[in-house]
PLY file of the C-alpha trace (Angstrom):
ply
format ascii 1.0
element vertex 263
property float x
property float y
property float z
element edge 262
property int vertex1
property int vertex2
end_header
-0.27 15.69 32.93
-2.68 17.22 35.45
-3.93 13.74 36.40
-0.43 12.50 37.21
1.23 15.42 38.94
0.84 18.81 40.58
1.31 21.29 37.69
1.83 24.13 40.13
5.02 22.48 41.34
7.71 22.42 38.56
9.92 19.95 40.46
7.12 17.37 40.67
6.13 17.99 37.06
9.68 17.46 35.85
10.01 14.20 37.90
6.71 13.03 36.43
7.71 13.67 32.83
11.19 12.15 33.26
9.57 9.08 34.78
7.46 8.40 31.66
8.47 5.63 29.29
8.46 7.93 26.29
11.00 9.37 23.82
12.82 12.63 24.40
10.92 14.12 21.50
7.68 13.45 23.35
9.13 14.83 26.63
10.06 18.03 24.79
6.51 18.30 23.52
5.20 17.94 27.08
7.59 20.55 28.36
6.45 22.88 25.53
2.93 22.59 26.78
3.99 22.95 30.40
5.96 26.10 29.54
2.70 27.70 28.29
0.97 26.70 31.47
3.68 28.22 33.58
3.58 31.44 31.59
-0.23 31.69 31.88
-0.12 31.06 35.62
3.05 33.15 36.32
4.95 30.16 37.59
8.78 30.44 37.58
10.32 27.48 35.88
13.74 26.85 34.33
13.13 24.35 31.57
15.65 21.45 31.45
17.50 20.83 28.22
16.75 17.54 26.60
18.62 16.14 23.55
16.24 14.72 21.04
17.24 11.31 19.65
17.93 11.29 15.93
16.89 8.03 14.26
18.13 7.02 10.81
15.70 7.29 7.97
14.55 3.83 6.93
13.49 3.31 3.31
11.36 0.20 2.64
11.18 -1.37 -0.80
8.25 -0.41 -3.01
7.42 -4.10 -3.31
6.82 -4.37 0.45
4.89 -1.07 0.56
2.59 -2.31 -2.18
2.04 -5.60 -0.31
0.62 -3.63 2.65
-1.50 -1.45 0.39
-2.92 -4.55 -1.31
-4.45 -5.48 2.05
-6.31 -2.16 2.45
-9.77 -1.13 1.36
-10.33 1.10 -1.66
-10.50 4.16 0.62
-7.30 3.47 2.42
-5.49 2.17 -0.66
-6.19 5.63 -2.10
-4.80 7.28 1.03
-1.65 5.12 1.09
-0.92 5.81 -2.59
-1.07 9.49 -1.75
1.44 8.79 0.98
3.67 7.34 -1.77
3.65 10.88 -3.25
5.30 12.24 -0.11
2.16 13.58 1.58
2.09 13.80 5.40
-0.90 12.13 7.10
-2.23 15.49 8.26
-2.01 16.87 4.70
-4.10 13.91 3.45
-6.70 14.42 6.18
-7.27 18.00 4.84
-7.95 17.05 1.23
-11.34 18.15 -0.15
-12.91 17.68 -3.58
-11.90 21.24 -4.45
-8.24 20.28 -4.09
-8.38 17.65 -6.83
-8.53 18.20 -10.61
-10.28 14.94 -11.58
-9.78 15.66 -15.29
-5.94 16.07 -15.21
-5.00 14.10 -12.09
-3.55 17.07 -10.29
-3.65 17.52 -6.48
-3.23 20.78 -4.63
-1.74 20.07 -1.24
-2.67 22.48 1.47
-0.22 24.07 3.81
0.76 21.94 6.76
2.01 23.45 10.05
5.27 21.64 9.30
5.47 22.27 5.58
4.51 24.23 2.54
1.69 24.01 -0.01
2.42 22.43 -3.43
0.83 21.09 -6.54
1.44 17.44 -7.51
0.70 15.37 -10.62
-0.62 12.04 -9.37
0.67 8.79 -10.76
-1.98 6.89 -12.81
-2.58 4.18 -10.18
-3.08 6.70 -7.38
-5.34 8.95 -9.57
-7.53 5.97 -10.69
-8.02 4.81 -7.10
-8.84 8.32 -5.93
-11.32 8.97 -8.76
-12.98 5.56 -8.09
-13.31 6.34 -4.40
-14.84 9.76 -5.03
-17.30 8.33 -7.58
-18.32 5.29 -5.50
-18.76 7.49 -2.42
-20.81 9.97 -4.42
-18.93 12.90 -2.94
-20.21 16.18 -4.43
-19.64 18.71 -1.63
-16.52 20.63 -2.67
-15.62 21.56 0.91
-16.15 18.09 2.45
-13.01 16.37 3.65
-12.52 13.11 1.80
-10.62 11.26 4.47
-10.39 10.71 8.25
-8.00 12.26 10.74
-4.29 11.49 10.65
-4.68 9.25 13.72
-7.31 7.11 12.04
-5.14 6.92 8.95
-2.19 5.73 10.97
-4.34 3.13 12.79
-5.60 1.84 9.46
-2.01 1.51 8.15
-1.10 -0.63 11.18
-4.15 -2.82 10.56
-3.26 -3.28 6.89
0.36 -3.98 7.79
-0.77 -6.75 10.17
-3.01 -8.30 7.47
-0.10 -8.17 5.04
2.11 -9.99 7.48
-0.51 -12.66 7.99
-0.84 -13.12 4.22
2.89 -12.98 3.20
4.58 -14.09 6.41
7.32 -11.46 6.04
8.39 -9.73 9.26
9.85 -6.80 7.22
6.25 -5.70 6.59
5.67 -5.18 10.30
8.57 -2.67 10.40
7.16 -0.26 7.84
5.68 2.84 9.40
3.19 5.00 7.53
5.72 7.88 7.54
8.25 5.57 5.86
6.24 5.96 2.66
7.16 9.60 2.71
10.79 8.72 3.29
10.63 6.27 0.36
9.27 8.97 -1.91
11.84 11.58 -0.93
14.74 9.15 -1.38
13.62 7.67 -4.64
12.71 11.04 -6.13
16.21 12.29 -5.39
17.77 9.13 -6.90
15.66 9.67 -10.00
16.21 13.40 -10.48
19.40 14.27 -8.43
17.71 17.68 -8.05
17.62 18.63 -4.35
15.49 21.73 -4.95
12.91 19.72 -6.89
12.73 17.21 -4.00
12.37 20.08 -1.54
9.32 21.38 -3.39
7.79 17.92 -3.76
8.22 17.18 -0.07
6.87 20.54 0.98
9.93 21.32 3.09
10.40 24.82 4.58
14.13 24.29 4.97
16.64 22.72 2.59
18.31 21.09 5.58
15.34 18.72 5.90
15.68 17.69 2.28
19.44 16.97 2.50
18.72 13.92 4.68
17.29 12.25 1.62
20.38 13.01 -0.45
22.52 11.33 2.18
20.23 8.29 2.39
20.22 8.03 -1.42
24.03 7.98 -1.46
23.91 4.99 0.83
21.49 3.09 -1.39
23.00 3.56 -4.82
26.41 3.97 -6.39
26.40 7.79 -6.45
28.79 9.52 -8.74
29.61 13.16 -9.55
31.06 12.16 -12.96
28.94 13.07 -15.98
28.42 11.86 -19.48
28.09 14.91 -21.77
26.19 14.98 -25.11
25.51 17.65 -27.68
22.25 17.83 -29.58
22.29 19.41 -33.07
18.55 19.11 -33.73
15.26 19.21 -31.80
14.83 15.47 -32.36
18.26 14.68 -30.76
17.55 17.14 -27.92
14.17 15.55 -27.21
15.60 12.04 -27.36
18.41 12.88 -24.87
15.94 14.52 -22.45
13.74 11.43 -22.54
16.79 9.18 -21.77
17.56 11.09 -18.57
19.96 13.84 -19.69
19.52 17.37 -18.34
19.97 20.54 -20.36
23.09 22.60 -19.38
23.50 25.40 -21.96
23.63 26.37 -25.62
27.01 26.39 -27.40
27.37 27.57 -31.05
23.72 26.91 -31.76
23.65 23.46 -30.26
22.29 22.08 -26.91
24.69 20.73 -24.30
23.29 18.09 -21.96
24.70 15.90 -19.26
23.78 12.85 -17.14
25.52 11.32 -14.16
27.40 8.11 -14.89
0 1
1 2
2 3
3 4
4 5
5 6
6 7
7 8
8 9
9 10
10 11
11 12
12 13
13 14
14 15
15 16
16 17
17 18
18 19
19 20
20 21
21 22
22 23
23 24
24 25
25 26
26 27
27 28
28 29
29 30
30 31
31 32
32 33
33 34
34 35
35 36
36 37
37 38
38 39
39 40
40 41
41 42
42 43
43 44
44 45
45 46
46 47
47 48
48 49
49 50
50 51
51 52
52 53
53 54
54 55
55 56
56 57
57 58
58 59
59 60
60 61
61 62
62 63
63 64
64 65
65 66
66 67
67 68
68 69
69 70
70 71
71 72
72 73
73 74
74 75
75 76
76 77
77 78
78 79
79 80
80 81
81 82
82 83
83 84
84 85
85 86
86 87
87 88
88 89
89 90
90 91
91 92
92 93
93 94
94 95
95 96
96 97
97 98
98 99
99 100
100 101
101 102
102 103
103 104
104 105
105 106
106 107
107 108
108 109
109 110
110 111
111 112
112 113
113 114
114 115
115 116
116 117
117 118
118 119
119 120
120 121
121 122
122 123
123 124
124 125
125 126
126 127
127 128
128 129
129 130
130 131
131 132
132 133
133 134
134 135
135 136
136 137
137 138
138 139
139 140
140 141
141 142
142 143
143 144
144 145
145 146
146 147
147 148
148 149
149 150
150 151
151 152
152 153
153 154
154 155
155 156
156 157
157 158
158 159
159 160
160 161
161 162
162 163
163 164
164 165
165 166
166 167
167 168
168 169
169 170
170 171
171 172
172 173
173 174
174 175
175 176
176 177
177 178
178 179
179 180
180 181
181 182
182 183
183 184
184 185
185 186
186 187
187 188
188 189
189 190
190 191
191 192
192 193
193 194
194 195
195 196
196 197
197 198
198 199
199 200
200 201
201 202
202 203
203 204
204 205
205 206
206 207
207 208
208 209
209 210
210 211
211 212
212 213
213 214
214 215
215 216
216 217
217 218
218 219
219 220
220 221
221 222
222 223
223 224
224 225
225 226
226 227
227 228
228 229
229 230
230 231
231 232
232 233
233 234
234 235
235 236
236 237
237 238
238 239
239 240
240 241
241 242
242 243
243 244
244 245
245 246
246 247
247 248
248 249
249 250
250 251
251 252
252 253
253 254
254 255
255 256
256 257
257 258
258 259
259 260
260 261
261 262
């Protein structure tokens, strides 16, 4: 901002920020920084209130996501498959060899300034790509970061997205943002489990309010029902079979297991 206005004059600084062709979210970030400047330099300033736009969460299809990933190199295909596990770009940029259990396919996600640490079991395709990348790159330093910065990751996604459009001639591919992969994961994970606290953990959310967005999006994508089918298991074999078919355990009753599944 210092190049475009006089930071010692709040009126000029406000006029400069409001004159920028940016979102209100970005304006708020600029005013956050300017507030620190004013405090450090003992400048009196009454910060204007700006309402941040709320954009609806867009969930691309997995087929279109995979078309973009198919146009990426091994390194970035590994990164984008991690994004399909709900990881933020800055969380991916912090991953080191120490964070990955290459024998079990388990990833420890470090704390993000916006989220919480968590441990994830990687899907086979993501795990195979990541292991291939580590082996081919001959990475042995446990503290070495495996991937580039979040900005470079985002730039690479845009490049792969453009290649995918040129190959498949589908304009929907150009609309998929890297962060939409996280939205896809949160929404599909809720549809699959209907467990909002499980999704909160998997997404690394600090507040349940952030997770509730995915429940609302899921309701718009599928026929959501609060009606249940109830089953009773009399043996461990029946109990196991019902769990494998999507039923969830509720309680014991007269020595038997009661389970339920949404219709």
